[in-house]
C-alpha positions in Angstrom: 0.0 0.0 0.0 1.4 3.3 -1.0 1.5 6.5 1.1 -1.1 8.0 -1.2 -3.4 5.1 -0.6 -2.8 5.3 3.1 -3.6 9.0 3.1 -6.8 8.4 1.1 -7.9 5.7 3.5 -7.1 7.9 6.5 -9.0 10.8 4.9 -12.0 8.5 4.4 -11.9 7.4 8.0 -11.6 11.0 9.2 -14.7 11.9 7.1 -16.6 9.0 8.6 -15.7 10.0 12.1 -16.6 13.6 11.4 -20.0 12.5 10.2 -20.5 10.3 13.2 -19.6 13.1 15.6 -22.0 15.5 13.7 -24.8 12.9 14.0 -24.1 12.4 17.7 -24.1 16.1 18.3 -27.4 16.6 16.6 -28.9 13.7 18.5 -27.6 15.1 21.8 -29.1 18.5 21.0 -32.4 16.9 20.2 -32.4 14.9 23.4 -31.6 18.0 25.4 -34.5 19.9 23.8 -36.8 16.9 24.6 -35.5 16.7 28.2 -36.2 20.5 28.6 -39.8 20.0 27.4 -40.3 17.0 29.6 -38.9 18.9 32.6 -41.2 21.8 31.9 -44.2 19.5 31.7 -43.2 17.7 34.8 -43.0 21.0 36.6 -46.6 21.9 35.4 -47.8 18.5 36.6 -46.2 19.0 40.0 -47.8 22.5 40.3 -51.2 21.0 39.5 -50.8 18.3 42.1 -49.9 20.9 44.7 -53.0 22.9 43.8 -55.1 19.8 44.0 -53.7 19.0 47.4 -54.7 22.4 48.7 -58.2 22.0 47.3 -58.5 18.5 48.9 -57.3 19.9 52.3 -59.8 22.7 52.1 -62.6 20.3 51.3 -61.5 17.9 54.1 -61.9 20.8 56.5 -65.4 21.6 55.2 -66.4 17.9 55.4 -65.2 17.8 59.0 -67.3 20.8 59.8 -70.4 19.2 58.2 -69.8 16.0 60.1 -69.7 18.0 63.4 -73.0 19.7 62.5 -74.6 16.4 61.6 -73.5 14.9 64.9 -74.9 17.8 66.8 -78.3 17.4 65.0 -78.3 13.7 65.7 -77.3 14.0 69.3 
């Protein structure tokens, strides 16, 4: 194998590696964007759950009040 053939083969390998790195970089950016969207959605879900917890606690207090009034009426 001549030096020119070796250089050509090396250039081909270099090009293949360059393309691979470019593809991996693009995939990485895409995954980062998807992760950001997922994290934002998860934050929205957590905020919704926190609000639901507050509503449930408020309703629980109201139910306790109703139960007390019912007991007084029955007693």
